[in-house]
C-alpha positions as CSV (number, residue, x, y, z in Angstrom):
1,M,0.1,-0.1,-0.1
2,A,2.9,2.2,0.9
3,D,4.5,1.6,-2.5
4,A,1.4,2.5,-4.3
5,A,1.1,5.9,-2.5
6,T,4.6,6.7,-3.2
7,R,4.2,5.7,-7.1
8,L,1.1,8.1,-6.9
9,Q,2.8,10.8,-5.5
10,L,5.9,10.5,-7.9
11,Q,3.4,10.3,-10.9
12,F,1.5,13.7,-10.0
13,R,5.0,15.3,-9.4
14,L,5.9,14.6,-13.0
15,P,5.6,16.9,-15.6
16,R,2.3,17.0,-17.5
17,R,3.5,16.0,-20.6
18,L,4.8,12.8,-19.2
19,H,2.1,12.4,-17.0
20,L,-0.3,12.2,-20.2
21,R,2.0,10.2,-22.2
22,S,2.1,7.6,-19.1
23,F,-1.5,7.0,-19.8
24,G,-1.2,6.9,-23.7
25,L,-3.0,10.1,-24.1
26,L,-0.3,12.2,-25.8
27,G,-0.6,11.9,-29.6
28,Q,-3.7,10.2,-29.5
29,P,-6.6,12.0,-31.8
30,R,-8.8,14.4,-30.5
31,R,-12.3,13.2,-30.2
32,C,-15.9,15.2,-30.7
33,R,-17.5,15.9,-27.4
34,S,-21.0,15.3,-29.2
35,C,-20.4,12.1,-31.1
36,R,-17.1,11.2,-29.5
37,R,-15.5,10.5,-32.9
38,S,-12.2,11.2,-33.6
39,L,-11.6,14.3,-35.2
40,P,-9.5,13.4,-38.4
41,Q,-6.4,15.5,-39.8
42,V,-7.5,17.8,-42.5
43,S,-4.3,18.3,-45.4
44,G,-1.6,17.1,-42.7
45,K,-2.4,20.1,-40.4
46,R,-3.7,20.1,-36.8
47,P,-7.0,18.5,-36.0
48,L,-10.4,20.6,-36.2
49,S,-11.2,22.3,-32.9
50,F,-14.1,20.7,-31.2
51,P,-17.3,21.7,-33.7
52,H,-19.8,21.6,-30.8
53,R,-18.5,24.3,-28.7
54,G,-20.0,27.6,-28.5
55,R,-23.0,29.0,-30.4
56,Q,-25.2,26.7,-32.6
57,R,-25.7,27.5,-36.3
58,E,-29.3,28.2,-37.7
59,D,-29.2,25.0,-39.3
60,G,-28.1,22.7,-36.6
61,P,-24.7,22.0,-35.1
62,R,-21.6,22.3,-37.0
63,S,-20.3,18.8,-37.0
64,H,-17.0,18.0,-38.2
65,R,-18.4,15.5,-40.8
66,S,-20.6,18.1,-42.6
67,L,-17.4,20.4,-42.3
68,L,-15.1,17.9,-44.0
69,S,-17.5,17.1,-46.8
70,R,-17.9,20.9,-47.6
71,R,-14.5,21.4,-47.7
72,K,-13.8,18.4,-49.9
73,A,-16.9,19.9,-52.1
74,G,-15.3,23.2,-52.1
75,G,-19.0,24.9,-52.6
76,G,-20.1,26.1,-48.8
77,L,-16.3,26.6,-47.3
78,S,-15.5,29.3,-50.2
79,R,-12.8,31.8,-49.7
80,R,-14.1,34.7,-47.3
81,A,-12.4,37.0,-49.4
82,D,-14.1,35.8,-52.6
83,R,-17.4,36.0,-50.9
84,L,-17.1,39.3,-50.0
85,F,-16.0,40.2,-53.6
86,R,-19.0,38.6,-54.6
87,L,-21.2,40.6,-52.0
88,I,-20.2,43.6,-53.3
89,A,-20.9,42.7,-57.0
90,E,-24.4,41.5,-56.3
91,L,-24.9,45.0,-54.8
92,R,-23.4,47.0,-57.3
93,G,-25.4,48.7,-60.2
94,R,-28.6,47.8,-58.2
95,R,-30.9,51.0,-57.8
96,L,-33.2,49.3,-55.2
97,A,-32.0,47.6,-52.0
98,V,-31.4,44.0,-51.9
99,T,-32.7,42.2,-49.1
100,G,-30.5,39.8,-47.2
101,A,-32.4,36.8,-48.1
102,A,-31.9,37.4,-51.7
103,L,-28.2,38.0,-51.2
104,A,-28.1,35.0,-48.8
105,E,-29.2,32.6,-51.9
106,A,-27.1,34.1,-54.5
107,L,-24.2,33.5,-52.5
108,E,-25.2,30.0,-51.2
109,V,-24.8,31.1,-47.5
110,S,-26.9,32.0,-44.6
111,P,-28.5,35.2,-44.0
112,R,-26.9,35.6,-40.7
113,T,-23.1,35.3,-42.7
114,V,-24.7,38.0,-45.2
115,Y,-25.2,40.2,-42.0
116,R,-22.0,39.7,-40.6
117,D,-20.0,40.2,-43.7
118,V,-22.1,43.4,-44.5
119,A,-21.3,44.5,-41.3
120,D,-17.6,44.0,-41.7
121,L,-17.5,45.5,-45.1
122,Q,-19.2,48.7,-43.6
123,A,-16.6,48.9,-40.9
124,S,-14.0,48.6,-43.4
125,G,-15.2,51.7,-45.4
126,V,-17.3,50.3,-47.9
127,P,-20.0,52.4,-48.6
128,I,-23.1,50.2,-47.7
129,T,-26.3,51.7,-46.3
130,G,-29.5,49.9,-45.3
131,E,-30.1,47.2,-42.2
132,A,-31.2,43.7,-41.7
133,G,-35.0,43.1,-42.5
134,V,-34.9,46.3,-44.9
135,G,-32.2,45.5,-47.5
136,Y,-28.8,46.8,-48.4
137,R,-27.6,49.0,-51.0
138,L,-24.1,50.0,-52.4
139,D,-23.6,53.7,-53.0
140,P,-23.2,54.3,-56.5
141,G,-19.5,55.3,-57.7
142,F,-17.6,52.7,-55.3
143,E,-15.0,50.7,-57.3
144,L,-13.6,47.6,-56.5
145,P,-9.8,47.1,-55.9
146,P,-7.7,45.1,-58.2
147,I,-8.1,41.5,-57.8
148,M,-6.5,38.2,-58.8
149,F,-8.1,35.8,-61.3
150,T,-8.2,32.0,-61.2
151,R,-6.4,30.2,-63.6
152,A,-9.0,29.0,-65.5
153,E,-10.6,32.7,-65.6
154,T,-7.5,33.9,-66.9
155,L,-7.6,31.3,-69.5
156,A,-11.1,32.4,-70.3
157,L,-10.0,36.3,-70.6
158,L,-7.2,35.6,-73.0
159,T,-8.9,33.2,-75.2
160,G,-11.8,35.6,-75.5
161,A,-9.2,38.5,-76.4
162,A,-7.9,36.5,-78.9
163,M,-11.2,36.1,-80.4
164,V,-12.0,39.7,-80.3
165,R,-8.6,40.1,-82.2
166,A,-9.5,37.6,-84.9
167,F,-13.3,38.5,-85.2
168,T,-13.9,42.1,-84.7
169,D,-12.1,45.2,-85.6
170,P,-8.6,46.8,-85.4
171,G,-9.7,49.2,-82.6
172,M,-11.1,46.4,-80.6
173,A,-7.9,44.1,-81.5
174,A,-5.7,46.9,-80.0
175,A,-8.1,47.2,-76.6
176,A,-7.8,43.4,-76.4
177,E,-4.0,43.2,-76.9
178,S,-3.4,46.2,-74.0
179,A,-5.6,44.0,-71.8
180,E,-3.9,40.9,-72.4
181,T,-0.6,42.7,-71.8
182,K,-1.7,44.1,-68.5
183,I,-2.8,40.6,-67.7
184,R,0.5,38.9,-68.2
185,A,2.2,41.3,-66.7
186,I,0.9,40.3,-63.0
187,L,1.3,36.4,-63.8
188,D,4.0,34.4,-62.6
189,D,6.3,32.2,-64.7
190,A,4.2,29.3,-63.6
191,A,1.2,30.6,-64.6
192,L,2.8,32.3,-68.0
193,K,4.1,28.6,-68.8
194,A,0.5,27.3,-68.5
195,L,-1.2,29.6,-70.6
196,D,1.3,29.2,-73.8
197,E,0.8,25.5,-73.5
198,Q,-3.1,26.0,-73.5
199,P,-4.8,24.4,-76.5
200,Y,-7.3,27.6,-77.5
201,R,-5.6,28.8,-80.8
202,I,-7.8,31.7,-82.9
203,P,-5.5,32.3,-86.0
204,L,-5.6,36.0,-87.4
205,L,-6.2,35.8,-91.1
206,S,-5.4,38.5,-93.5
207,R,-8.4,37.5,-95.6
208,D,-10.7,38.7,-93.1
209,T,-9.3,42.1,-93.0
210,P,-11.9,44.1,-94.9
211,L,-14.8,42.5,-92.8
212,R,-12.5,43.6,-89.9
213,I,-12.6,47.3,-91.5
214,T,-16.6,47.1,-92.2
215,H,-17.0,45.8,-88.5
216,Q,-15.2,48.8,-87.0
217,Q,-17.1,51.5,-89.2
218,L,-20.6,49.9,-88.3
219,R,-19.4,50.0,-84.6
220,E,-18.4,53.4,-84.5
221,A,-21.7,54.2,-86.4
222,I,-23.7,52.5,-83.7
223,F,-22.1,54.3,-81.1
224,A,-22.6,57.8,-82.7
225,R,-26.4,56.8,-83.9
226,R,-25.6,57.8,-87.2
227,K,-27.7,56.7,-90.3
228,L,-26.1,54.4,-93.0
229,T,-27.2,53.8,-96.4
230,L,-26.1,50.3,-97.1
231,A,-25.4,48.5,-100.7
232,Y,-26.4,45.2,-99.9
233,E,-26.3,41.7,-101.9
234,D,-29.2,39.3,-100.6
235,A,-28.8,35.4,-101.2
236,T,-30.0,35.5,-104.6
237,G,-27.1,38.0,-105.9
238,A,-29.8,40.9,-106.3
239,C,-28.2,44.1,-105.0
240,T,-30.2,46.8,-103.0
241,S,-30.1,50.2,-101.3
242,R,-31.0,50.5,-97.7
243,T,-31.1,53.1,-95.2
244,V,-30.9,52.0,-92.0
245,W,-30.3,52.7,-88.3
246,P,-27.9,50.9,-87.0
247,L,-28.6,49.4,-83.4
248,G,-26.3,46.5,-82.8
249,L,-23.8,43.6,-84.0
250,M,-24.9,40.3,-83.5
251,G,-22.4,37.3,-83.4
252,W,-23.8,34.0,-84.8
253,T,-22.1,30.8,-85.5
254,G,-19.4,31.5,-88.2
255,R,-20.5,35.1,-89.0
256,W,-21.5,38.7,-87.7
257,T,-24.4,40.6,-88.6
258,L,-25.9,44.2,-88.3
259,L,-29.1,44.4,-86.5
260,A,-30.7,47.7,-87.9
261,W,-34.3,49.2,-88.5
262,C,-34.5,49.6,-91.9
263,E,-36.6,52.4,-93.3
264,T,-37.7,50.9,-96.3
265,R,-39.3,48.1,-94.6
266,E,-40.2,49.6,-91.4
267,D,-38.8,46.6,-89.3
268,Y,-36.0,45.1,-87.8
269,R,-33.6,43.6,-90.3
270,N,-30.1,41.5,-90.0
271,F,-27.7,42.4,-92.5
272,R,-24.5,40.1,-92.8
273,L,-21.3,41.9,-93.1
274,D,-19.8,40.2,-95.6
275,R,-23.0,40.5,-98.3
276,I,-22.7,44.6,-97.6
277,T,-20.7,45.9,-100.6
278,A,-20.6,49.7,-99.8
279,M,-22.0,52.1,-97.2
280,A,-22.3,55.6,-96.9
281,E,-23.5,58.1,-94.3
282,P,-26.3,60.4,-95.5
283,G,-26.0,62.4,-92.8
284,G,-28.1,62.9,-89.3
285,E,-28.4,61.1,-86.0
286,Y,-31.5,58.8,-85.7
287,P,-33.5,59.3,-82.3
288,V,-33.5,57.0,-79.4
289,R,-36.7,55.2,-79.4
290,A,-37.4,52.5,-77.1
291,D,-39.5,50.5,-79.5
292,R,-36.8,50.8,-82.2
293,S,-33.7,49.5,-79.8
294,L,-31.2,46.5,-79.5
295,S,-33.1,45.6,-76.2
296,H,-36.2,45.6,-77.7
297,Y,-35.6,43.4,-80.5
298,L,-33.9,40.9,-78.4
299,T,-37.2,40.8,-76.1
300,S,-39.4,40.3,-79.0
301,L,-36.7,37.4,-80.4
302,D,-37.3,35.6,-77.0
303,H,-40.7,36.1,-77.1
304,T,-40.9,34.6,-80.5
305,H,-39.0,31.4,-79.5
306,S,-40.9,30.9,-76.1
């Protein structure tokens, strides 16, 4: 009995680390206090903290099983910085206030998370007005700071820039090349190497030069709202002259068309760019009319095919 008491006293004099090791507790996986399951390692880091401590989420306990599954899926636990940028993007350009429930649905988070993120953004100086239960609105004129793109986003942007150079006009091609230069300037060597090895290639053919010049003339006329007189050759080879209001450039599979209001037909018409043999400016601007606009045409197009 004395020997047992002596051993017990010596045991409690040992350092805590050695005391735990003597009981075989050191190095063992930590356990969840709710379900008593071991908390697994995530990416070789320390185990997750006890998930059932503290306040509960609106949708129930935040168990380590749901945390792991969401981390692997990559959906719910996106980086908070990305979520804040998306929140600002959802608020930009909105004239009316957006409710927290609508923002939560768009961001795939709980309304409580939206309220917390909005409060953090307001504290950091982002001009968001409103309150929970009423809605939120971003003051006009606020600009996002520069952000980094993912590798897939960068590939999409540079592929789009190559398509703009090949299929639009010299002015747009110069803007696309300038944008590509700026994007490439912020990439590291590994990202540049990956982009140079990407499979998308859009050749710039010299035979399309006349179409690119026509494209630029039409684009400039659209922005200036200038009327145009077109010499146009239809599918049968017949040549006609039309005075039109150029409204937009429509990209179809393999070709561009000019969407215009035709004064002769008193209706919308699409003119293929490769069939426009000549164009002139008779002078004068066409008026702004809601019933003769690009958006009106697209709306009627949706109704026609619905």
